[in-house]
N, C-alpha and C positions, 0 to 999 in steps of 0.2 A: 376135078379138085377133090380132096378128101379132108374129112375132119380127123384128127387125131386125139383121142381122150388119154391123158396120161393118167397112171395109176393112182397117183396121190401128188399133193403139193412139191415134195421132194424130186418125185419123177418129173414133173412139170418144168423145173428147172434145167433138170438134165436134158430131158427132150428138147427145151429152147434152145440149147447150146448147141445139141448135135444137127438140128435143122439148120440154124444158123450158118453153122460151119459147112455142112452139105450144100448151102444155097451159096454160099461165097460171097464177095462183096457185090457182084454185079446182080445177084438175085435176092438179096435180102428182104426186098420189098415184098417177095412173095410169101414170107413166112408172115402169116397174120393170126391173130388171138381172137376168140370169140368167147362170151361168157355164155357156155354151154356144158351140159355133162355133169356127172356125179362130183367132181371136185370144183366145178364151177369154172372151168376153164378148159378150150380145147383149141387146136391148131388148125388152122384151115389152109392147107398148102396143096400144091400141085401133085398129081399123082407121082411124077418121077422123084421129087423130093421125099416122098412118104415111102416109097419103095427103096432108096438109098438108106433110110434110117430105121426103119421096122424091120424087126426079125421075129419070126414065128416063135411063139412061147415067151415073147418079153411081157406079157401082161396089159400091153397096151391095145386099146381098142381102136381099129380104123373103120370108118363110116364113109361112104361114098356122099360127098355133099350134093345137096338136090339143085338140079339145073334152073330151078325157079329164080324169078326177080327178087332182089333183096327188097325186103319187107322193114319200112322204119316203125317207130313207136306209134304213129297215127295210122299206121296202114298204106295201102298201095294209093295210088293217085286216083285211083278208080273210086275208092272210098271217100275221096276230099271232095267229090263233085266234077263233073265234066269240066267245069271253066276253072277248077284248080282253086276256087274260092273258099274250099273247106265248109261249105253251107250244109252239107250232108254229112260231115265228119261225125264218128261215133268215137266214143273214148274207148280205152282199152279194156274195159270192164263190158262193152257191147250197149251201154245206155247211150242215149242222144241226148245232146244238151242243146237247149234253146240257146239262139245268138242273144250276146249282151249289148246293151247300149249304156254309153257312158251317160251320165246324167249331171246337169249343173245345179248347183244350189241356188233358188231363187231368192234366198233371203239375203240381206246385207246388213253387214254390220257396219257402225261407225268407229273408226279409230280416232283417237285422240291423242 
């Protein structure tokens, strides 16, 4: 897999069109976007699609996508505790938050 970073927003539109045309109807699902890079957008595509679209000297940056497991906003499942309960989960800034419990108010008011 490869990540392709467009030069700018206008190039992102052109690149998206080129990638979708190269993929064809049966492989359109393989053209994915991600919020990454200097423009805030990158295309995550298979190597053969990247090879079809990219030309040397076109100013677009191609990076090999890491083969790691995808990480969610909360981190991997290992961060959420072995049982998946999330008891040991940490927030995105790395701080640990204690579990919260819902409480019921013990005062009762009468309504007439």
